[in-house]
N, C-alpha and C positions, 0 to 999 in steps of 0.2 A: 398795124395801128388801127384801133376802132375809129369810126368816123368822128365821134365827139372829140377824141384825142387829137386827130388831125386838125380839127377846127381850133381847139384850144392851143395847139402848138403854133398856129399862125398868129396868135395874139402875143406870143413871147418874142422878145427881140434879142436879148443877150445870148451869145452862143452857149455859155455855161448853163444858163437856165433851160434853153431848148434841149441841149444834149442830156442834162440831168433828168428832165421830164421824160424824154423818150426811154432812157434806161430804166427809170422807175416804173413806167408802164410795163415794159418787157419783163423786168424782174418780178413785178407783182403778179403778172399773168402766170409766170413760171413757178413761183414759190408762195404767193399769197402774203408776202411781207415786203418791207422797204429797207433800204440800206443806206448808210452814210457814204460819202464820196470816197473815203479811203478803202471801201470794200468793192468799188467798181473794178471790173476786170479791164486790163489794158487793151486786150483784143476787142472787147465790146466798145470801149471808148473810141478806139481807132475806127471801128466800123461805123459808128454813129456819126463821127466827124466826116467821114467820106460820104456816107449815104445821104446826109442832110446838108452837105456843103457848108459845114460850120467853120472851116478854117482852123486857126489856132484857138484852142479853148483853154482858159485858165480855170481848170476844174476846182481849184481850191476856193474859188469865189462861190461855188454852189454850197451855200451855208445852211445852217439848221433851219432858219426862218423860211427860206425858199423851199427846202425839202418838206417841211410840215405843210406849207400851203399846197404844194403839189399832191401831198398825201391826202389832204381833205378832198381835193377835186377828184382824184382817182377813186377813192372809196365811195364817194357820192355817186359817181357815174356808174360804177360797177355794182352798186347796191350792196356793198359789204359793210357791216357795222364795224366801227373802230374797236380796237381791243379794249379800251377803257370802258366801253359800254357793256361788254360781255365778260369783264374780268371776274365778276362775282360768280357767274355760272361756270367759268373755267376753273376757278379755285375750288368750287364744290365738286366738279368732276375729277379734278386732280386728287383731291382728298379721297374720293371714292376709289380711284386707281391705287392710291397708296395703301388703302386698306386691303386690297386684293393681292398685292405683291410688294416686296421690299427691295426691288431693284430700281434704283433711281433712273438709270438709263432707259429701262423699259417703260417706266412711268412717263418720262420726258417724251419719248417717241409716241406713246399712246395719247398723250395730251395734244401733241402736234397733229396727229391724225384726227383726233376728235374735233379740233378747231377747223381743220380743212374740210372735214365732212359737213360742218355746219355753215361753211362759207363765211367764216369770220376772219378778221385780220390776224395773221400770225405775228406774235410779238417778237421782240429781240430775244436772243439766247439768254441774256442776263435776266430779263423779266420772267421768262418761262422757267428757267432754272431756279429763280428765287421762289416762285410759286411751288415748285416741286419740293424744295428744301423745307419751306414753311409747312407744306402738307404732311411731310414725314414727322416733323415736330408735333403738329397738331394730332395726328393719328396716334403717335406714341403716347402723348399726354392723355388723350381720351381713353386709350386702353389701360393705362396705369390707374386712372380715376375709376373706370368701370371695374377693374380688377379689385381695387380696394373695397368696393361695395359688395362684390360677390364672394370674396375670399373669406371663408369661415375660419374660426380659430383652429378647428381640427385640420383643415387643409393646410393652413399656414404652418402648423406644427409639423405636419408630414413633410412639407417642402423644406422647412428649417433643418430637419433631420438629415437632409442630404449634404449639409455643410458640416457634419460631424463625422468622426471615425467610428469604427465598430467598437473600439475599446474606450470611447469617450475621452480620448487623450489627444494631445497635439499630433498633427499629421506629419508624416515623413514618407520617404520612398517605400518603406516596408509596412507602413500603416496609412494608406491613402484615405482620402475622404470618400464617403459613400457615393458622392456624385462622380468622382474620378473613376471608380470601379464600374460605373454604368456607361461611361463614355464610349469605350471602344469594344465593339463586339468582335469575337474571334471568328473570322470567316474561314474556318477550317472544318475538315471532316473527322477529326480525331474525337473519340468518345469523350475525352476530358474537356475539349473545347465545347462540344455540344452540351455537355452537362453544365458548364459555366454559363453558356448562353441561356439555357433553360432556367437556371437560378436567377439570372438577371431579368428574364422575362417575367418570372413569378413576382419579383420585387416591383417591376414596372407595372404589372397588371394590377397590383394592389393600389399603387399610386394613381394609375390611370382611372380606375373606378371612382376615385374620389375627386380627381381634378377635371374629368371630362365634362361634367355638367357646367363647370365654370367656363370651359372652352366654348361650349355651345352657347352659353349666355353672352359671351363676348363676340360671338359670330366671327371667329378667327378663320381666315382663309388658310388653305393648305400652304400657300407660299409664305405667308407671315409666320406660320408655325415652323416651317422649314428654316427660314432665315434666323430666327432667334435660337433655334435648336443648334444650327451649325455654328452660330456665334459662341454658344456655350462650349461646344466641342473644341473650338480653337483657343479659348482663353484658359488661364489658370483659375482654379476654384476661388482663390482669394480675390481675383479681379472681378468675378461675378458677385461675390459677397459684398464687395465694397460699394456696388451700385444699388444703394438701398432703395432708390425710387423705382427701379424696374427689375430687380433681381428675381422677384416672384414671377413676373411675366416671362422672363427668359427661361427660368427653370421649369415653369409650367409647360411651355412650348417644347422644351427638351424632353420632358417625360412623355408627352404625346407622340412626338416624332420618333423618339427612340423606341417606343412601344410598337409603333408601326414597323420600324426597320428590323427590330429583332424578331418580330412575328413573321415577317417576310423571309428573314434569314433562316429561321427554323423550318418554315414551309419548304424553302429551297433545299434545305438539308434533308427533309423527309423525302422529297421527290428524287433527289440524287441517290440517297441511300437505298431506296426501293429499287431504282433502276440498276444500281450496282449489284444489289442482291439478286435480282432477276438474271442479269447477265452472267453472274458467277454461277448461279444455279443451273442455267442452261448449258454453260460450258462444262460444268462438272458432270451434268447428266449425260452430255454427249461423250465425254471422256470415259465415264463409267460404263455407258452402254458399249463403247468400243472395246474397253478392257474386258468387259463381261463376254463380249462376243469372242474375243481371242482366248480368254481363260476357259470359258464354258465349252468351247468346241471340243477340247480334249476330254473334259469331264463328262460331257454329254455322250461322246463316243464310248467312254469307259462304262457309263451307266447302261447304254444300249447293248454293248457287247456282254456285259454282265447279266443283263436281263435275258438276252438270247441264250447264253450258255446255261444260265440257271433254268430257263424254260426247258431246254433240252434235257437237263438232268432230271427235272420234275417229270418230264414225259417218260424217262426210263424208270423212275421210281414208281410212277403210276402203273407202268407195265408189270413191275414186280408185285405191286400191291394187289393187282387184280389177277395175278397168275394163279391158276388152280393146281399147277404142278409143284408149288412150294407150300410148305407148312407155315403156320403162323410164326413159329420160332425163327424159321429162316427169313421170313419177311422182316421181323423186328431186328434181327441181326444185320440184314442188309441196310435197313433204315439207319441204324446206329452207326454203321460203318460209313454211310454217306455223310451223316452229320459231322463226322470227324475229319472229313476231307478238307484240303485247303480251299477248294472252290466255294464251300459254304462260308468259310471265314471271310473270303474276299467279297462275297455278296453282301455280308453284313456291313462291310465298310462302305458299300454303295449308298446306304441310307444317309451317311454323313455328307457324301458328295452330292446327293440329291437335295439335301437341305441347303448346302452352299449355293447350288444353282437357283433355288427358290429365293433365298435371301438376296442373291445378286440382282434380282429384277425380273428374271424370266418367270418366276412364280410369285413375285411380290404382290401383296394384296392391294397396295395403293399405287404401284408404278414407281419408277426411279425418280421422276421429276419431283413429285410431292414428297418423296422420301428425302431428297436432297434439300428441298425447301425446309422441311421439318428439322433436319440436322443443322442447317445454317441459321435457324431462327434466332438462336440466342445471341449471335453476333449482331443481327439486325435489331433485336430488342435493346441491346446495350446502347445503340444510337437513337432509336426512335421511341422507346418505351415512355420516357419522360415527356417527349414532345406530344404524343397522343394523349397523355394524361393532363397536360398543362394548357395546350393551345385549343381554344374552343372554336372548332370549325362548325359552320352552320350549313344546314341543308333544309330541304322541304320537310314539313312536319310529318308527312306520310312516307318519308324515305326510310326504307329498312336499314340502310347503312347509317344514317344520321341517328336513328334510334339505338342501334348497336353501339355506336361510338359514344353516345350519351351515357349508356349503361356502363361502358368501359371506364369512362371518366368518373362516374358516380361511385364505382367500386374501386377507384384508385388503381386501375390496371389489373385487378384480380378478375379472372374469368370464372364464371359460375359453372356448375356441373353441366348445365344445359344452356349454353350461351345462344343468343339469337343468331340464326344462320340463314335467314331468308335472303340476305343480300348475296350469299355465295352462289356460285354456279353449281349445277348438278354434280359435275365431276369433282368439284372441291368438297361438296358435302359428303360424297362417297369416300373420298380420301380421308376426310376428317373422322368419319365413323370407324375407319380401319387403322388409323395412325397409332403408333406406339406411344407418342406423346401428343395427344390432341390439343393441349393448351398451347404448346410451342407452335404447332402448325396453324392453329386458329389466329394467334397474334400476327404471324407472318402474313397470312391471307388478309387479315383486317387492315394491316398497314398497306398492302398492295392495293386494296379497293379504295382506301382513303386517297392514295396518290392518284389513282385513275379518276376518281370523282372530282378531285381538285383540278386536274387537267381538263376534265370535261365540263367544268363550271357547275357541277351538281352540288359540290361543296364549296363554300366561300369563307373568306376571313373578312368579317365586316370592317374591322379597324386595321386596314392594311393599305399599302401603296400598289401592290401588284396582284393581289388575289381577291379583290372585291368583285361583286356581281357586275356583269357587263354594263348594265344601265347606269351604274354609279359613276362611270367614267365620262358619260356624255354630259352636255349642258343640261341643267335642270329643266325638267319637262315644263314647269310653270313658266319659267323665263323664256323658254323656246316658244311656247304658244303665244305669249304676249308680245315678243319682239321678233317673230319669225322673219317678217319682211325687212326689218332694219338690219338684222344679222346677215341676211342674204345679200343685201346691198353692200354692207361693210366688207364682205368676203368675195365680192364680185361673182356671185352665184345666182343673180336674179333670173338668168336664162333657164335655171333649173327649177323655178318655182312650181311648175306643173310638169308631170312626166310626159304627157302626150307629145308636145312639139319636139322635145329632145329625143325621145325614142323614135319618133317618126323620121327625124333627120338621120339617126343612127341606122334605121332600117334602109333608108335610101342609099346610104354609103355602103351598106352590106350588099345590097342588090347590085350596085355598080361594080363592086369588087368581084362578085361572083361572075357577072357578065364579062367583064374585061379579062379576067384570068382564064376563064374557060374558052373564050373566043380566041385568045392568043395561043392557047394550047392546041385548039383545033386547027388553027391556021399555021401552026409551027413557026410563029414569028417571035416567040420568046427565046432569045439567044442563050439563056442560061439553063435550058432544059435539054436533056438527052434521054432517049428511051432505053429502058433496061430490057434485059432478055425476056422478062415476064410481062412486059408491056407497061409497067409502072413508070412514071416520069422520074428522072434523076435531075435534081437541081444543083447547078454548079455555080460556084463563086470564084471567078478567076483571080489568080494572084497578080500582084502588081508586076508588070513586065520589067525585066532587067535590061538596062541600056548599057551594053558592053562598051560602046564608044563614048560614053559620058566621061567627062573629065573627073579627076579625083576630087573628092569633096574639099571645099575650102576650109581650112582651119579657122574656127570662129572664136575659140576661147583661149585664154592664156595657157601656159605650160602646166604640167602636172604639179599639184600641190603648192602653187605659188600664192594662193589667197587663203588666209586663215579663216576659219569659221567665225571667230570672234569679230574679225573685220567685216565679214559678210553681214553678220547680225547688226553691227554698228551702222554700216552704210545704209542698209534697208530701213533701220529704225529712224535714221535722220530724215528719211523721205516720207514715211507714213506714220511714225510714232506709235508703233504697235504696243510698246511697253506702257503707253498711257492707258491702254485698255485693261492692264493688270491693276485694278483699283483695290484699295483696302476694303476688307470685308465690311467694316462699319462705315455707314455714310456720314457719320458725325464723329468728332473727337479723333480725327486721324493724326497719327504721329508724323514726324518728318519722313519724307519719302526716301527710300534707299537709293544708292547710286545705280546708274544704268548697268554697270558691270555686274552687280549682284543679280539683277534680273536675267542678264545673259547667262550667268553661271547656273542659275536655276533651270532655265530652259535647256541648256546643254546637259545638265545633270540628268534630267528626265528624258530629254529627246535623244541623247546618245547612249542612254542606259548606263551611265557611269555611277549614279547614286550620289546623294548629297555629301556623304562623308568623303568618298573618294575624290569628288570634285573639289571640295574645300581644301583637302590636303595637297592637291595638284595645282592649286590656283594661288597666285600671289594677290595680295590686296583684297581678298575676300575671306572674312572669318567664317568659320563653320556656324557659329551662333547666329550671325547676321543672315547667312544663307538660309538656315532653317527657319528663322523668324519670318523672312521675306516670303518663302514658299508657303508657310502656314497662313499668313494673313492676306497675301496678294494672289496666290495661285488657286484658282478654282476652275472647274470645267467650263463654266459660262465665260469667265474672263479670258481663258485661253482661246475659246472659240471666237470671241470678239477680236482678239489679237490676230487670229488667223484671217478674219474678215477684213481687217485693216490692210493686211498684206495683199489679200486678193483684190481689194478695191484698187490699190495702186497698180497691180499687174493689169487690171482691166482697162486702166486709163492709158497705158503705154501703147503707142501705135503699133509697135512691133508685135504685140500679142495677137493682133488681128491677122497677122500672116499665118498663124497656125490654125485658123478656122477654115474648114473646107466649105462651109455653107454660111455665108454672112447673115442670112435671114433667120437661122435656127441656132438654138443653144443646145448642142448635143452633149449630154452627160452620160456617165457610165458608173457602175459600182461593182465591186468585187471584194472578196474576202481573202485575207492572208493569215496563215496559221503561225502562231508563236508558242514555243514551249513555255511553260511556267515552272520555274526551278524550285518552287516551294509548295507546300501543301496549301491548296486553296479550294474552297467550295465552288468557285466560279470556273475552275478548270476541270475538264472532263477528258476521258480517254477517247482517242481516235486512232485506232490501230494503223489506218492508212497513212496518217501523217506523223504520229508520235510514237508508234509502237506500243511499248508498255508504259510510256510516260503520259502526262496530261498537258493540255494546252488550251488556248483561247483563240478566238478569231478577231482580227482587226478588220473591220468592214469599212472600206474607204470609197469616196466618191470623187470623180474627176470630171472636169468639163473639157470642151474641145480646145481651150487655151492652155491646157496642162495645169490648171489650178485645182489643187486638192481642197475641196470646199466643205467636206464633212467627214467625220470618222467616228466610229464607236466600237466598243468591244463587247463580246458576249461569249458564252460557253461554246466549245467546238461541237457540242451535240445539238445545238439549236440551228434551225434552218435560217439562211440569210434573208429569205423573202420577207420575214416579219419586220425587218429593219429598213426595207427599201424606201418606204414613204417618209421615214424620219429624215433622211438626208435631203430629200426633195423639198421638205417644208421648213426644217429647222436651220436655215441659214438665211442671211439677209443680203447676200451679194449676188449669188448665181440663181437665176430663175430659169429652170430647165424647160425647154419646149418639147424635147424628145429624149427619152432615157433608155439606155441599153444595159443589159446584164446578161449573165449566162443562165443556164438552166436552173441553177440553185436559187436564183432570185425570182423565178417566174411562178406565179400562181394565178388562178382565175380571179381571186379577190383583188390582187394587185392590178390586174387589167381593169377591173371595175373602178377601183379607187382612183387610179391615175386618169381614167377617162372623165370621171366626175370632177377631178381637179384641173382638167384642161391640159394635161400632159400626155403626149403620145408615148406609150410604152412599147419599146421595140427590142425585146430580148433576143438573144441567140439561142434558139431552142434545138436541142439535139433531136434528130429524127423527126423534124417538124412535119414531114409529109405523112407521118403516122398518127398525127394528132386528130382527134375527132372534131369535125366541123359542125356548127350549129346555125340555125336560122330562126327567124320569127315564124310563128304559126301562120299558115296561109300564104307564105312567100312562094313564088314560083322559082325554084332553083334547079340548075342542071343536074343530070344524073351523073354523079361523081364516080360511079363504078366504071364508067367508060375510060376514066383516067387512072384506074387502079387505086382510087381513094375510097375511104369508107363512106357509106351513105350518110347524108345529112340527117341530124336529129334536130328536134324543135324544142325551144325553150318555153317556159311558162311565164309569159310577160305579165300575166295578172298578178303573180307573186311579186314582181318588181314594183308594179303600181301600188299594191297593197302596202308595201314597206317603204314607199318613196319618202314619206315624211321623216321616218327614222333614218333613212339613208342621208337625207339632207342634214339632219341634226348631227349625224356622225361626221360628215365632211366639214361642217361648220366648226365642230369641236376640234377637229384636226387643224384647220386653217387658223383658228384663233389660238392655237397652241394650248388649249385647255387640257389636253392630254397628248402624250406622244403616241404615234401610230403603232410603235412596237408593243407598248403596253396594251393598247386596245386590241390589236390583232392577235396577240398571244391569248387573250381571253376569248376573243371571238372564234379563232380557229380551234380552240379546245372544245367548243361545243359541237364541232364536227357536223353531222348531218341533221342536227335537231333545231338549232336556232333559226328562226325565220329571217333574221337580218343576214346571217351567213348564207342561207339558201338564196336570198334575193341577190346578194352580191355575186354569188357564184353563177346564177343565171345570167346576170348582166355581163359578167366577165367573160362568159363563154361566147357571147355575141361579139364583144369587142375583140377578143382573141381571134375569133374566126375572121373578122374583117382584116386584122393585121396579118394573119397567116396567108390570106389570099393575096394581099399586096406583097408579102414577103416572097411568095412563090413567083409572082409575076415580075417583080422589080429587082433585077440583078444588081443595080446600083445601090439599092437600099441595103441589100445583104452586105455589099462591100463596105458601105459607110459604117454599118454596125460592127463589122469585123475590125475596121481601122480604129474605131473609137475604143473598143475593148482591148485592142493591142496597145493603145496608148496607156491604158490603166495597168495592164499586165507588165508593161515595161517599168512602171514605177515600183514594182515589188522589189526588184534588185536594188533600186535606189534606197528604198526603205531599209533593207538589210544593211546597206553600207552606212547609213546614218545611225541606225540602232545597233552599233557594233559592240558596245560594252557587255561584259559578262556573257560572251558567246551568243549574244542575241536572245538570251533567255530572260523572261520577265521575272524579276525577283520579288514581286509584290503579291501578297495574298488578297488584299482588299480590293474591292471593285473600284473605289474612287481613285486609288493610286494607279491601278492598271489603266484606267481611262485617262488620267492626267499624263502618264507616260506616253500613251498613244497620241494625245493631243499635242504634247510638246514635240514628239517625233514629226507629226504632221506640220507643225509650225516651222521646225528647222527645214523640212523639205521645201515648204512654200517660200521661205526666206531665200534659200539657195536658188530656186527657180526664178524668184523675183529679181535677185541680183543678176542672174544670167540675162533676164529680159532687159534690165537697165543697161547692162554691158552691150548686148546686141543692138539696143536702140541707139546707143552712142556710137557704136561701130558703124551702123548704117548712116547715121547723121554725119559722121566725119568722112565717109567714103566719097571719093570724087564723083561728080555728077555723072560722068560717063560710065562709072562702074556701079552706080547705086542700084540699078535694076538687077544686075547680076548678083550683087550682095543680098538684095531682098529675096531673090529666088533661092539662093543658098540657105538663107535663114528659114524660108518657108519649107524647104525640103529637109530641114534638120529638126531638132527638138531642144527645147530649153531644159529638159530633164537631163542634165549633165553635171557631174560632180568630180571628174578626174582632176580638175584644176583647183579644187577646194581641199585644203588641209583639214581633215576632220579629226585627226588624232593628236594634234598639238606638235610641239617641237622639242628636241633635245638640245640644250645649250652646251656646247663644247668650247666656249670661249675661255680665255685664260682666267677671267674673273670668276666664271662659274666653276672652274676646275680647282679653285683654291679649297683646301680642306677646311671644313667647318670644325673638325676636331683634329688635334695633333697627337700622334702616337709615337712615343719613343720606344722602338722595338727592343733596343738593347736593355733598357731598364726593365721592360716587361719580361724579357727572357731571363734576366738575372734574378728576378724576384722569385722567392721560393718560401714555402712554409710547410710545416708538418701537418698533413691532413689527418684528422681523427674522425672516423665515421661515428655518427650518432644514431643509435637505434632506439625507437620508442619502446617503452615497456609494454 
């Protein structure tokens, strides 16, 4: 209690007034707001009564008048303006937030954070929620009014045409609206699907050219565009058409967003097709070379033997020709006789064999690889020809490839007699000059270079979500310059304002790590080190010792299959209301909410991989139409992640969950990928021979904390590296704040070391052969000679490069922390620049130092290695759990679209978390009900176990063999059926 509050408390006499004032002061200091008496917590009331000797308190007498009087005193003494004084400013800021994104929950939280940042009174939920609702109405009305002003008759006519059919007749299933045909892109690699996507892109391109100036005039944010576009995707066309006041706004946003989406889809198609083409060409080249080596061995031996024998015959013939003992007639006779011998005929056949050897590659003019590329070019062109002609990729004006691509588009895919070849490598130009079909080879090489330049950031797609220039993803440069200090304060990064102090602290930590590690190696006091035969150190991580005398583990859970999954979902939902997070897509005009069982059915349909149709057929009291409608309007990736967060928050509150933490002061998290087959053709699934053989699949990349909470998950192609998605999980959740994060070698990069250090998270991966990693130091540091320990000599980083790019690095980190862009999107573009982009180079230099400091501690601290192994083991143990939950359709994902793949993954994670949460509730009650003498023993048993257990959960449902269920729904009279007969007459069509 502040001094002024203690003095004011002495002036109060009534117990309810004294107790209410103390609680209001405490609650205000904690939350910045005031509460009515019915919101006071019983534990807090009891504490205040005891602490201030209030005796019995009639809390109901703490009425509204007294509460408002105390509120005035508290606000005045703390110097905080009451909400009514700042309401206009809050309303203006909330309206600004609503123009940036259409998620009411996010706007509500942003508004609360804005109020706290300005040290204003936080209002009641109803007051702030009312402002948010009013702001959305205001923003939507403003947009509609502005749109009416900017919408020209030509643009209006183009948008109206989307509500008609191709034949200008009423729509039905075989004659859809033009808008319907543009809704769903085909996320497949089939040429027919690619061709359909290109046709849609061409239509959208025409519309986009006309409507984009209107979008710019309205200053629509990407989030607003996405919201209205996804709304159009979910609704029937007639439902959009009926909303005369805002149908143009919705369709306008749909055209823009779908244009971005299809452009990205075609770009991904190009990249995957080129990679598939290259892999196939390399395999065929290897196979052809191997076959040629086998086939040509005998042919070559035949040619050589023929040449040798023919050479011997020629030598004899020469001897006859130059013989003075024979006449000319005799010489001619001998020559003619030799020409008629079988040896001459056999030699003539060797020419054909030599041509086969040459054609096979040994004597090929362009080599087998380019020959295969040329032969396979037509298959590649069928997929990519229209993409290269339609999608306008942009590059530097002086880029030879950009110029060649522009000419290719200008000529509608026709290659001139002498096309531009400056962008080709010398070997490629040589192969092109000698190719049998130069046009085919040129188009294949052009597509390959376009893919390489897209990956390297040298070509970009301006109107895109995933392939824009790197700088386009960061906060706007002007806004960053004007609000740099404010943004750093909002994201808790003020300590990084200048690079000098932070880098100096990092250098000191690095010097300490070098000194400690080397001193303990010299002294032999590192218990986890053994010397190898070559003198190099061997670092050991001891396994957990087995206690053979330990008693058998106490059974903690019910018997197998006793608890149904539906009951688990219902029980946990009663405690945390995770289904409330599944909100309707429209913030206004919401229909009556479906029953809870429909939400449970939807979660199980995706999470157990049963599918909506199968789930509806196997479920009583849930109609298929209701289930599909609920999933369409209430299930989204954002909603499912919020539902997961609600379950995680409940688990975090349970005391028993703290028993699973090994270090109370740290939040140790981990991440790892799990591979899943994709049973259908999908552009997002790629080959991985190690995991899928000849099939394709994706990766489900999940995150786990030390309480066994799965707090984030995403999916991506199996050909992508996991490291690009690591920062996503650390930033894009609102429950778990990691202090140390571990992963395996696949998630480790120097860039991730740098970013996690700037974010204030310790990155502690398990790196294979870590003692072989190169160590780095700041220039001028006095470091030990590592060659004495069998380690590579230290290299030095360029810290001036880090300082030169420091402002951009801060802008990048702030963009990530404010969720302006996902880290995976940003890192995929940044990593593609490879050795060229200065921001990448600066992050790599910084990451090398951070990685070196970690590796030195990793070598020195045996317990750190053990903690990392234990945390990764926790996550790896959940993979079997995930397989058990995702049991339908043999665990193969049946969805081709990215959104459905991610929804299935999110529902699977939600089911897993709900089961773990139910287990924690059960264990908490088990511990609570245990006798006092046994409670410590029970707690020890729980701490030694894991809540990731599912044997007692019935995941597969039940078969009902009761008498009522065995009654036939249809009656069959077999005697009548057997007695029925008729004369069968076969009918044959003419």
